[in-house]
Phi, psi and omega in degrees: 000143181245152181225123182274356182233074176291167179287090185292327180296314178297318181295317179295320177298315180297317178301317179298316181291320179295327180293334184275356179294130183302140178297339179283347183286143173303328187274355185299318181295315178297319179300321180298317179295316179294320177302314180299315180294318178295319178299316178298317180293320180295316177299319178298315180295319181291338177277000178088007178269145182290147175238153179283121180301319182294322179290319177298315179298318180298316180292319178296315178300316179297321177300317179291327176296317178297316178300316180298314181293323177295322179290324177293324178297322182290329180290324186291000000 
């Protein structure tokens, strides 16, 4: 199933947070890849083209996992 209106506010917040992960972090490279994929999907949705809801959810979930792990890495 496709959805032409993903939660853009949540996606933009996540993109902003992923961008702030320190380049020294183990998670920075993964964050960069997820950011790129999310940006492409967001641009596609904003252009009025449908995006796959399952793929958007997978990327958002992965983004939050990366954020969580990057924050845990900083605590140690």
